[in-house]
C-alpha positions in Angstrom: 0.1 0.1 0.0 1.3 3.4 -0.8 0.7 5.7 2.2 0.0 9.3 1.8 0.0 10.7 5.2 0.5 9.7 8.8 -2.6 10.0 11.2 -1.6 11.3 14.7 -3.7 10.8 18.0 -2.9 12.4 21.1 -4.4 11.4 24.5 -4.9 13.3 27.9 -4.5 16.8 26.3 -7.9 16.1 24.6 -9.2 16.3 28.2 -8.5 19.9 28.8 -10.8 22.5 28.3 -11.2 24.1 25.0 -8.8 27.2 25.4 -6.1 24.9 27.0 -6.7 22.1 24.6 -6.2 24.7 21.5 -3.0 25.8 23.0 -1.7 22.2 23.9 -2.6 21.1 20.2 -1.0 23.9 18.7 2.3 23.2 20.9 2.1 19.7 19.7 1.9 20.7 16.1 4.7 23.1 16.3 6.9 20.4 18.2 6.1 17.9 15.3 7.0 20.3 12.7 10.3 21.6 14.4 11.1 17.9 14.9 10.6 16.8 11.3 12.4 19.8 10.1 15.5 19.1 12.3 15.5 15.7 10.2 14.9 17.4 7.0 11.7 15.7 6.5 9.2 17.7 4.0 5.9 17.9 5.5 2.4 19.6 5.5 0.5 19.5 8.8 -3.4 19.7 9.2 -5.6 19.6 12.4 -9.1 18.1 12.9 -10.9 17.5 16.2 -9.0 14.9 17.8 -6.5 14.4 15.1 -3.4 15.8 13.5 -2.5 14.9 9.9 1.1 14.9 8.8 1.4 14.8 4.8 4.8 13.5 3.9 6.3 11.5 1.1 8.9 10.1 3.7 6.6 8.0 5.7 9.2 5.4 6.8 11.6 8.1 8.1 8.7 10.2 9.8 7.3 7.2 12.0 10.3 6.8 14.3 10.7 10.5 14.8 7.0 11.0 15.7 7.1 8.0 18.2 9.3 10.4 20.1 7.6 13.5 20.1 6.0 13.9 23.5 2.0 13.9 23.6 1.6 11.5 20.8 0.0 8.5 21.9 0.0 6.6 18.3 0.4 6.9 14.8 -0.9 5.1 11.7 0.4 5.5 8.2 -2.8 6.0 6.2 -4.5 6.3 2.8 -7.1 9.1 2.4 -10.1 9.2 0.2 -13.8 10.5 0.1 -15.9 9.8 2.7 -18.5 7.8 0.8 -19.0 4.1 0.7 -17.9 3.6 -3.0 -14.7 5.5 -2.7 -13.8 3.7 0.7 -14.8 0.3 -0.5 -12.6 0.3 -3.5 -9.5 1.2 -1.5 -10.3 -1.3 1.1 -10.7 -4.0 -1.4 -7.2 -3.2 -2.9 -5.8 -3.3 0.3 -7.4 -6.5 1.5 -6.2 -8.3 -1.7 -2.7 -7.7 -0.8 -2.8 -8.6 2.9 -5.4 -11.7 2.5 -3.4 -13.9 0.2 -4.1 -17.3 1.3 -6.8 -18.5 3.8 -6.6 -15.8 6.3 -9.4 -13.9 8.4 -9.9 -10.3 8.8 -11.9 -7.6 10.5 -13.2 -4.2 9.9 -12.8 -1.6 12.7 -14.9 1.5 11.5 -15.6 4.8 13.2 -17.5 7.7 12.0 -17.6 11.7 12.9 -20.0 13.9 11.3 -23.3 13.7 9.7 -23.7 10.8 7.3 -26.6 8.7 5.9 -25.0 5.6 7.3 -23.6 4.4 10.6 -20.2 2.8 11.5 -21.9 -0.5 11.6 -23.4 0.0 8.1 -19.6 0.9 7.0 -18.3 -2.3 8.4 -21.0 -4.5 7.1 -20.8 -3.2 3.7 -17.0 -3.0 3.2 -16.7 -6.4 5.0 -19.0 -7.8 2.2 -17.1 -6.4 -0.5 -13.9 -7.8 0.9 -15.4 -11.2 1.3 -16.5 -11.3 -2.5 -13.1 -10.2 -3.6 -11.0 -12.3 -1.7 -13.0 -15.3 -0.2 -11.5 -14.6 3.1 -13.6 -15.0 6.4 -14.6 -12.5 9.1 -13.2 -13.0 12.4 -13.9 -10.1 14.8 -12.3 -11.8 18.0 -8.8 -13.1 16.6 -8.4 -11.9 13.1 -5.3 -12.3 11.0 -5.8 -8.7 9.5 -7.4 -5.8 10.7 -8.4 -2.9 8.5 -9.4 0.4 10.3 -11.6 2.8 8.5 -12.2 6.4 9.9 -14.9 8.4 8.3 -14.5 11.9 9.4 -16.8 14.4 7.6 -16.1 14.3 3.8 -12.9 12.2 4.1 -12.0 8.8 4.8 -8.8 7.5 6.2 -7.7 3.8 6.0 -5.0 2.2 7.8 -3.8 -1.3 9.1 -1.7 -0.4 12.2 -1.6 1.7 15.2 2.1 2.3 16.3 2.6 3.4 19.7 3.9 6.8 20.6 5.5 8.1 23.8 2.5 9.9 25.1 2.4 12.4 28.0 2.0 16.2 27.3 3.7 18.4 24.7 7.0 19.5 25.4 7.2 22.8 26.7 3.7 23.1 28.0 4.3 22.6 31.8 7.0 25.1 32.6 10.8 24.7 32.9 12.7 22.2 35.1 16.4 21.9 36.0 17.6 18.7 35.8 20.9 17.7 37.8 22.6 15.1 35.7 25.3 12.9 37.5 24.3 9.5 36.3 22.2 7.6 33.6 19.3 7.5 35.9 19.2 11.3 36.5 18.7 11.5 32.7 15.8 9.1 33.1 14.4 11.4 35.9 14.5 14.2 33.4 12.9 12.2 30.7 9.8 11.4 33.0 9.5 15.3 33.3 9.9 16.0 29.7 7.2 13.4 29.3 4.9 15.6 31.5 5.7 18.6 29.2 8.3 20.3 31.1 11.3 21.8 29.2 14.7 20.9 30.7 17.7 22.8 31.5 20.5 20.2 32.2 23.1 20.8 34.5 25.7 18.3 34.2 28.0 17.6 37.1 31.6 18.0 35.6 32.7 14.3 36.5 29.9 12.6 34.6 30.5 11.6 31.0 28.6 14.1 28.6 28.5 11.8 25.6 25.4 9.8 27.3 23.8 13.2 27.9 24.3 14.6 24.4 23.3 11.3 22.8 20.0 11.7 24.8 19.4 15.1 23.8 20.0 14.3 20.3 17.8 11.3 20.3 15.0 12.7 21.9 15.2 16.2 20.1 15.4 18.2 23.4 16.8 21.2 22.0 18.0 22.1 25.7 20.7 24.0 27.2 23.6 22.3 29.1 25.6 23.5 32.0 28.5 22.1 33.6 29.2 22.4 37.2 31.6 21.2 39.8 30.3 19.0 42.5 32.0 21.2 45.1 31.0 23.5 47.7 29.6 26.2 45.2 27.4 23.4 43.8 24.1 24.6 45.4 24.8 28.5 44.9 25.6 27.6 41.0 22.3 25.7 40.9 20.3 28.3 42.3 21.9 30.8 40.0 21.2 28.8 36.7 17.7 28.1 38.1 17.0 31.9 38.5 18.6 33.0 35.1 16.7 30.5 33.2 13.5 30.9 35.0 13.2 27.3 36.2 9.8 26.3 38.4 11.4 23.3 40.0 14.6 20.9 40.1 14.5 17.5 39.2 17.1 14.6 40.2 17.7 10.9 40.1 17.7 10.1 43.7 16.6 6.3 44.4 16.3 4.4 47.5 17.0 0.9 46.4 20.8 1.4 46.7 22.1 3.3 49.7 19.3 4.9 51.0 20.9 6.9 54.0 23.3 8.5 51.6 20.5 9.2 49.2 18.4 10.8 51.9 21.3 12.8 53.3 22.0 14.4 49.7 17.9 15.1 49.5 18.1 16.9 52.8 21.1 18.8 51.7 19.4 20.0 48.4 16.2 20.8 50.3 18.3 23.1 52.8 20.1 24.8 50.1 18.0 25.0 47.1 15.2 27.5 46.9 12.9 25.6 44.3 10.6 22.4 44.5 12.7 19.3 44.2 11.4 16.4 42.2 12.4 13.0 42.6 10.4 10.9 39.9 12.5 7.5 40.5 12.4 7.6 44.3 10.2 4.5 44.6 11.2 2.6 41.5 13.2 -0.7 41.6 16.8 -1.0 40.1 15.4 -3.7 37.5 12.5 -1.1 36.6 15.0 1.6 36.2 17.4 -0.5 34.0 14.7 -1.6 31.8 13.3 1.8 31.2 16.6 3.3 30.4 17.4 0.7 27.9 13.9 1.2 26.4 14.5 4.9 25.9 18.1 4.6 24.8 20.1 5.6 27.8 23.2 4.0 28.3 23.8 2.3 31.6 
């Protein structure tokens, strides 16, 4: 199948009120465009209620990029046609002929938005019957070999065969600025969790820590963030407060955990609370070692 666009879905930002939702949608669209442009992927973006459409000829290159854009829950390479039964049926049959070679089963998953003379069930029945006639395949709504998704949205229809999972969360830059104190791979993971919640990150790298891992992370996740390097010495807290003030940070995030040496970790936390003027966040504090290592590997942080 020759795809024409990528259908982008988002999650919890759709639960916001209309004004905030519009702001978040615009932020997400800007982040998508900026990220694709960084990789020199030509694109055109359109928005509909609950959907963002990315039109590009570079489908395969775009999908792994979009999977790393915070706020996107899933993407689907799709074909677009008119939102009437005949147009949808023609493309659906062509797609199914390729996918249903041999004795295979299929299911139609149809949804509809807008006013039409037919229901979603009508679409599934009509298109399903046309595919059976063309391919002799059987229908199995429970455990099919092949699924064809059809979204009819007002005057247009979109057909696709897969939903590729994204990172989810909120669009980067919608929830303020956090300073991330980086002294280990796990502290990079802590920063990632704040990014997933929409925070822009200012990275402060402890001088002794290998910066290659941090630079690789920033590049892989299109963070476009500032990096400052400081010594771990007695001026650490003064430097952190200064950078946080200059960069208008709202909080500080660290990679403190309790599974390794809880007494030392709690001592460090108390020192931070004593000397730092901002709220301090510890997103890894209750996580197990295996859980942290698994997540680091999943998002590409070298342990």
